[in-house]
LOTORMAR-136249 format. One line per 4 residues: number of its first residue (from 1); their letters; for each residue x, y, z of N, C-alpha, C. Coordinates in steps of 0.05 Angstrom, whole numbers, plus 5000, padded with zeros to 4 digits. Example, Ala and Ser with C-alpha at 12.3 -4.5 7.8 and 13.67 -1.06 7.14 Angstrom:
1> as> 5264,4886,5156,5246,4910,5156,5264,4934,5156; 5257,4955,5142,5273,4979,5143,5258,5001,5157
//
This chain:
1> mrie> 5208,5120,4675,5188,5106,4690,5158,5110,4678; 5144,5093,4680,5116,5101,4674,5098,5097,4701; 5084,5115,4702,5068,5120,4730,5035,5124,4719; 5020,5100,4729,4993,5099,4717,4972,5099,4738
5> plgi> 4955,5110,4742,4935,5109,4763,4918,5082,4765; 4914,5074,4787,4899,5049,4792,4871,5053,4795; 4851,5034,4796,4825,5039,4794,4814,5055,4822; 4832,5058,4843,4822,5075,4866,4839,5101,4867
9> egay> 4824,5125,4871,4837,5147,4869,4860,5150,4896; 4882,5163,4885,4902,5164,4903,4925,5135,4904; 4918,5121,4888,4933,5094,4885,4950,5098,4860; 4974,5094,4854,4985,5087,4829,5007,5066,4826
13> eitp> 5009,5052,4800,5025,5034,4794,5050,5046,4779; 5075,5043,4790,5098,5052,4778,5112,5028,4763; 5123,5031,4738,5136,5014,4724,5165,5028,4717; 5188,5014,4726,5210,5024,4716,5222,5017,4691
17> vrha> 5240,5038,4680,5255,5033,4656,5282,5009,4667; 5282,4983,4658,5305,4970,4666,5327,4972,4645; 5352,4967,4652,5374,4969,4635,5391,4948,4642; 5388,4928,4626,5404,4904,4630,5425,4896,4613
21> darg> 5450,4885,4621,5473,4876,4606,5483,4848,4619; 5505,4841,4607,5518,4820,4618,5529,4824,4649; 5529,4843,4657,5540,4851,4686,5515,4846,4702; 5490,4853,4694,5465,4854,4711,5447,4870,4706
25> efme> 5435,4890,4719,5415,4904,4716,5414,4930,4736; 5403,4951,4719,5403,4976,4736,5378,4991,4730; 5360,5006,4750,5338,5017,4745,5336,5041,4765; 5321,5059,4760,5313,5079,4779,5282,5066,4790
29> wfra> 5282,5059,4815,5259,5048,4826,5242,5067,4841; 5256,5090,4845,5236,5116,4853,5252,5142,4846; 5230,5158,4836,5238,5183,4829,5221,5206,4841; 5228,5225,4860,5213,5242,4869,5200,5260,4852
33> drla> 5213,5268,4832,5207,5290,4815,5180,5277,4792; 5187,5253,4786,5168,5240,4771,5139,5234,4786; 5142,5224,4807,5121,5219,4827,5107,5243,4833; 5121,5268,4835,5110,5292,4845,5090,5301,4822
37> ehvg> 5093,5295,4797,5080,5301,4778,5048,5292,4776; 5047,5273,4794,5019,5258,4800,5011,5264,4829; 5023,5266,4844,5015,5267,4875,5025,5293,4891; 5038,5311,4874,5044,5339,4886,5073,5340,4894
41> dgaa> 5084,5366,4895,5110,5369,4905,5117,5355,4936; 5142,5352,4934,5156,5341,4964,5153,5313,4961; 5153,5299,4945,5147,5270,4941,5173,5254,4948; 5194,5268,4956,5219,5257,4963,5223,5258,4996
45> twaq> 5204,5272,5009,5197,5269,5042,5188,5245,5048; 5202,5224,5061,5196,5202,5072,5210,5199,5104; 5193,5188,5119,5203,5189,5147,5214,5163,5157; 5205,5141,5148,5211,5117,5150,5215,5094,5129
49> anls> 5232,5076,5129,5230,5051,5108,5231,5025,5123; 5214,5007,5109,5209,4984,5126,5215,4958,5108; 5228,4938,5118,5227,4912,5100,5220,4891,5114; 5199,4871,5101,5193,4848,5112,5198,4823,5090
53> tsra> 5202,4799,5103,5200,4776,5089,5180,4759,5095; 5170,4743,5073,5144,4722,5082,5150,4699,5065; 5140,4679,5077,5140,4651,5060,5114,4647,5045; 5111,4635,5023,5091,4632,5007,5063,4626,5022
57> gvvr> 5041,4638,5022,5017,4636,5030,5012,4654,5056; 5032,4667,5064,5031,4691,5082,5012,4718,5070; 4996,4724,5088,4980,4751,5085,4986,4772,5104; 4993,4793,5102,5000,4817,5117,4982,4838,5116
61> gahf> 4968,4845,5132,4951,4868,5132,4920,4858,5136; 4907,4873,5131,4909,4902,5115,4912,4925,5141; 4928,4941,5132,4931,4965,5157,4930,4992,5145; 4920,5008,5161,4919,5038,5151,4924,5052,5172
65> tavp> 4929,5081,5173,4933,5098,5192,4911,5119,5195; 4905,5127,5220,4881,5143,5225,4888,5166,5212; 4869,5185,5204,4867,5208,5191,4856,5229,5207; 4869,5251,5218,4899,5257,5217,4916,5238,5234
69> pgqa> 4939,5231,5225,4956,5242,5206,4955,5236,5178; 4944,5207,5174,4950,5195,5152,4976,5185,5143; 4977,5167,5122,5000,5156,5117,4998,5150,5085; 5023,5160,5075,5028,5152,5049,5052,5132,5044
73> kyvv> 5049,5111,5024,5069,5090,5025,5078,5085,4995; 5104,5078,4990,5114,5070,4963,5127,5047,4970; 5113,5024,4954,5117,4993,4960,5133,4981,4937; 5156,4963,4936,5163,4951,4916,5175,4921,4934
77> cvrg> 5172,4901,4913,5181,4874,4920,5211,4870,4912; 5228,4866,4929,5257,4863,4918,5267,4834,4911; 5248,4813,4920,5255,4787,4922,5232,4767,4920; 5226,4752,4896,5207,4739,4905,5178,4749,4886
81> avld> 5157,4745,4899,5132,4759,4887,5109,4761,4902; 5093,4780,4907,5071,4785,4923,5050,4794,4905; 5024,4790,4914,5000,4806,4908,4995,4829,4926; 5001,4854,4919,4999,4878,4931,4974,4889,4932
85> vivd> 4956,4893,4950,4928,4902,4954,4928,4929,4971; 4911,4946,4954,4903,4969,4965,4870,4969,4965; 4859,4978,4993,4832,4978,4999,4824,5005,5004; 4803,5016,4989,4793,5040,5000,4777,5037,5020
89> vrlg> 4781,5056,5046,4767,5051,5073,4760,5081,5077; 4759,5099,5058,4749,5126,5058,4716,5130,5057; 4707,5135,5080,4674,5139,5079,4668,5161,5061; 4649,5155,5043,4643,5174,5022,4659,5177,4999
93> spty> 4680,5159,4997,4692,5155,4966,4680,5141,4945; 4681,5151,4923,4664,5137,4902,4671,5107,4903; 4692,5099,4911,4707,5072,4910,4709,5060,4940; 4694,5073,4956,4694,5057,4985,4689,5030,4984
97> gqwt> 4702,5012,4998,4699,4983,5004,4710,4964,4976; 4723,4981,4957,4731,4968,4937,4762,4962,4941; 4775,4944,4927,4804,4937,4928,4817,4935,4900; 4838,4941,4899,4852,4932,4874,4881,4921,4881
101> gvrl> 4890,4905,4863,4913,4889,4867,4934,4889,4846; 4958,4891,4851,4980,4895,4831,5002,4868,4837; 5016,4855,4824,5036,4834,4825,5059,4852,4825; 5070,4851,4846,5098,4860,4853,5120,4838,4853
105> dete> 5141,4838,4839,5157,4819,4835,5188,4824,4831; 5207,4808,4831,5235,4814,4822,5240,4811,4794; 5220,4809,4777,5223,4809,4746,5215,4832,4735; 5192,4844,4738,5185,4866,4726,5190,4894,4744
109> rrav> 5192,4888,4768,5203,4911,4786,5184,4931,4792; 5156,4924,4791,5140,4945,4791,5137,4959,4821; 5126,4978,4821,5118,4993,4850,5094,5003,4853; 5082,5008,4878,5056,5018,4883,5059,5040,4901
113> yfgp> 5044,5066,4895,5046,5087,4916,5013,5094,4921; 5009,5097,4946,4982,5103,4955,4984,5126,4977; 4959,5140,4977,4961,5161,4997,4942,5156,5023; 4937,5179,5036,4919,5174,5065,4892,5158,5058
117> glah> 4887,5143,5077,4857,5131,5073,4854,5108,5059; 4879,5095,5050,4881,5070,5039,4892,5051,5053; 4880,5025,5056,4888,5002,5073,4906,4992,5054; 4932,4978,5068,4952,4964,5050,4952,4930,5061
121> afga> 4956,4918,5047,4959,4888,5051,4974,4872,5025; 4989,4849,5031,4997,4834,5009,5000,4807,5015; 4996,4792,4994,5002,4759,5001,5022,4749,4986; 5038,4733,4995,5063,4723,4987,5060,4701,4965
125> itdd> 5067,4706,4947,5060,4681,4919,5086,4664,4922; 5109,4674,4931,5136,4653,4931,5146,4655,4963; 5162,4638,4969,5176,4636,4990,5195,4657,4991; 5208,4668,5015,5224,4688,5017,5218,4712,4998
129> atvv> 5191,4718,5000,5182,4745,4987,5190,4769,5006; 5208,4783,4990,5217,4813,5008,5203,4835,4996; 5191,4850,5010,5179,4874,5007,5193,4897,5025; 5198,4920,5008,5210,4943,5022,5188,4965,5018
133> ylca> 5181,4985,5033,5170,5006,5029,5176,5030,5047; 5169,5054,5032,5178,5080,5044,5152,5087,5056; 5154,5102,5080,5131,5109,5095,5132,5140,5100; 5110,5157,5096,5112,5183,5098,5115,5195,5131
137> qpfv> 5103,5178,5143,5105,5183,5172,5120,5158,5190; 5131,5166,5211,5141,5144,5231,5116,5130,5239; 5121,5105,5248,5104,5089,5260,5095,5095,5284; 5066,5099,5290,5062,5108,5317,5038,5086,5324
141> pete> 5040,5069,5339,5022,5048,5348,4995,5058,5352; 4990,5078,5366,4962,5093,5373,4945,5099,5345; 4959,5106,5323,4944,5112,5299,4944,5088,5281; 4956,5064,5284,4952,5046,5270,4927,5033,5271
145> rgln> 4914,5025,5247,4890,5009,5247,4890,4983,5232; 4874,4968,5236,4876,4940,5227,4846,4936,5210; 4849,4919,5184,4822,4913,5176,4824,4882,5167; 4810,4866,5175,4812,4839,5163,4811,4833,5138
149> pldp> 4836,4821,5131,4839,4817,5101,4823,4795,5088; 4804,4780,5105,4787,4758,5097,4761,4764,5101; 4762,4790,5100,4730,4800,5108,4713,4794,5081; 4690,4777,5083,4675,4770,5057,4665,4791,5042
153> rlai> 4657,4814,5053,4649,4839,5040,4671,4845,5019; 4694,4844,5025,4717,4855,5009,4723,4835,4988; 4722,4808,4995,4725,4783,4974,4754,4789,4957; 4770,4794,4974,4797,4798,4960,4809,4768,4952
157> awpt> 4816,4769,4924,4823,4746,4909,4856,4735,4920; 4859,4726,4944,4887,4721,4954,4902,4701,4935; 4925,4698,4932,4935,4678,4914,4946,4651,4927; 4925,4644,4950,4930,4618,4965,4901,4611,4979
161> erpv> 4896,4587,4977,4870,4580,4989,4870,4577,5018; 4895,4577,5030,4898,4579,5064,4919,4600,5069; 4906,4623,5070,4924,4649,5080,4934,4642,5111; 4957,4652,5111,4973,4645,5139,4971,4678,5150
165> lser> 4954,4680,5174,4957,4709,5179,4968,4709,5211; 4977,4731,5220,4984,4738,5246,4962,4737,5263; 4964,4735,5285,4938,4736,5307,4923,4763,5305; 4941,4782,5305,4930,4805,5302,4913,4810,5277
169> dasa> 4922,4801,5255,4907,4808,5229,4882,4790,5233; 4884,4769,5238,4862,4750,5239,4841,4757,5259; 4843,4770,5273,4826,4782,5293,4818,4811,5288; 4825,4822,5269,4822,4849,5264,4796,4852,5253
173> ptla> 4779,4876,5258,4750,4879,5252,4745,4878,5219; 4719,4874,5212,4711,4875,5183,4706,4902,5181; 4703,4914,5154,4703,4940,5145,4676,4953,5158; 4656,4934,5158,4627,4942,5175,4632,4948,5205
177> elea> 4645,4931,5214,4656,4936,5245,4669,4959,5245; 4688,4963,5229,4705,4990,5237,4688,5014,5230; 4668,5015,5212,4650,5038,5204,4633,5042,5230; 4623,5020,5240,4604,5020,5266,4620,5033,5290
181> qgql> 4643,5024,5290,4664,5036,5312,4672,5067,5311; 4668,5079,5284,4676,5103,5283,4706,5104,5273; 4717,5084,5263,4748,5081,5260,4756,5088,5234; 4736,5097,5215,4747,5101,5185,4747,5132,5184
185> ptye> 4764,5140,5167,4766,5165,5159,4745,5175,5133; 4743,5195,5137,4726,5206,5116,4740,5214,5089; 4728,5209,5065,4734,5218,5036,4745,5247,5044; 4736,5267,5052,4743,5295,5057,4767,5299,5076
189> qclt> 4770,5283,5097,4789,5282,5112,4818,5278,5096; 4812,5257,5085,4838,5245,5069,4843,5263,5043; 4826,5279,5033,4836,5299,5017,4850,5320,5028; 4845,5327,5054,4856,5350,5067,4885,5339,5073
193> atat> 4887,5312,5087,4911,5302,5089,4928,5297,5071; 4920,5294,5047,4936,5289,5024,4948,5317,5020; 4931,5336,5016,4939,5363,5010,4960,5381,5028; 4958,5370,5054,4981,5379,5075,5000,5366,5086
197> sptr> 5003,5338,5074,5021,5318,5081,5047,5321,5070; 5069,5311,5083,5098,5319,5076,5103,5313,5046; 5087,5293,5032,5092,5285,5011,5080,5308,4990; 5063,5327,5003,5051,5346,4979,5066,5375,4985
201> rg> 5077,5379,5013,5084,5406,5015,5112,5414,5005; 5128,5398,4995,5154,5408,4985,5173,5421,4999
//
């Protein structure tokens, strides 16, 4: 597999090697040792796995976890296609307020990994888009944070003219509001969380 950094520190795109024949296809969609070469030892330590399905036009997120504890995720689309988006919400980061997007689909089978302090969202391009992701920490409602995915400051190029959002995501604060409320982690906090998280301890 090929693991390449995206434009935001702590985020990577993973492209698997696919082996296909008349029977079907096989690939390694996750390799702890290969990921550890980029993000540190212990990349096999994951606490929770989630799956969601969405119809075309649905946007989920953007969500992130308070730091500490922070949250790393490994995301793949196993059916259909989505635009997967990562937003840097780390105060003091060189790319604070910037986003990057990767098309994840059932054809190329790419995945993305991102560490603490990065907000995650995706927009479904097809009906029945199915996303599976590994989480480094169990879900704890008290540490979950939301960022409005339609924040004009972010100007995310969603693959639909009329995004369908949950009530929670539609009413989530903007980046400026989160900053004013003191809800955003600092770049330094996230570097510490990355160095001490389960995905780095081994």
